[in-house]
C-alpha positions in Angstrom: 0.0 0.0 0.0 1.5 3.4 -0.9 1.7 6.5 1.1 -1.0 8.8 -0.1 -1.1 12.6 0.0 -4.4 14.6 -0.2 -5.2 18.3 0.2 -8.1 18.7 2.7 -10.3 21.8 2.3 -12.3 23.1 5.3 -15.3 25.4 5.4 -14.8 28.8 7.0 -16.8 30.2 10.0 -18.9 32.1 10.6 -19.6 32.6 6.9 -18.5 29.9 4.5 -17.0 31.8 1.6 -14.5 30.2 -0.7 -11.9 33.0 -0.2 -11.9 32.3 3.6 -11.7 28.5 3.4 -8.4 26.9 4.6 -6.6 23.7 3.7 -4.0 21.3 5.0 -1.9 18.4 3.6 -3.1 15.0 4.7 -0.6 12.0 4.6 -1.8 8.4 5.0 1.0 5.9 5.5 1.1 2.2 4.6 1.0 1.1 8.3 -2.3 2.8 8.7 -1.2 5.9 10.6 -1.9 9.4 9.3 -0.8 13.0 9.8 -2.4 16.4 9.0 0.0 19.2 8.2 -1.9 22.4 8.9 -1.1 26.1 9.3 -3.5 28.1 11.5 -3.8 31.8 12.5 -4.3 35.2 11.2 -2.2 36.5 8.2 1.3 37.3 9.5 0.9 35.3 12.6 0.7 31.7 11.3 1.5 28.7 13.4 2.4 25.3 12.0 0.3 22.5 13.7 1.0 18.9 12.7 -1.7 16.5 13.9 -0.7 12.8 14.1 -3.5 10.2 13.9 -5.9 12.7 12.3 -9.1 11.3 10.8 -10.6 13.6 8.3 -13.9 11.7 8.1 -14.6 12.9 11.7 -14.5 16.6 10.9 -17.8 18.3 10.3 -16.0 21.2 8.6 -14.4 19.1 5.9 -15.6 20.5 2.4 -13.4 18.5 0.0 -10.6 15.9 -0.3 -8.3 16.4 -3.3 -5.9 13.5 -4.1 -2.4 14.7 -4.9 -0.1 11.8 -5.2 0.7 8.1 -4.2 4.2 7.1 -3.3 5.1 3.4 -3.5 6.7 1.7 -0.5 
């Protein structure tokens, strides 16, 4: 099973406009583990927040999952 990379797009709050949505890179590894690489914060004050074991299907704010690449073992 390859490592897969997806872009996850989330709705914005309180108003969901495309220009305010945010995204993160989601990596799923062959062993079944996963990581979300996300940047949060206001412009100019961003903070990198990796989240190990992330399950995108559990998020009510997930708007889209865009496949990027599969890397063989």
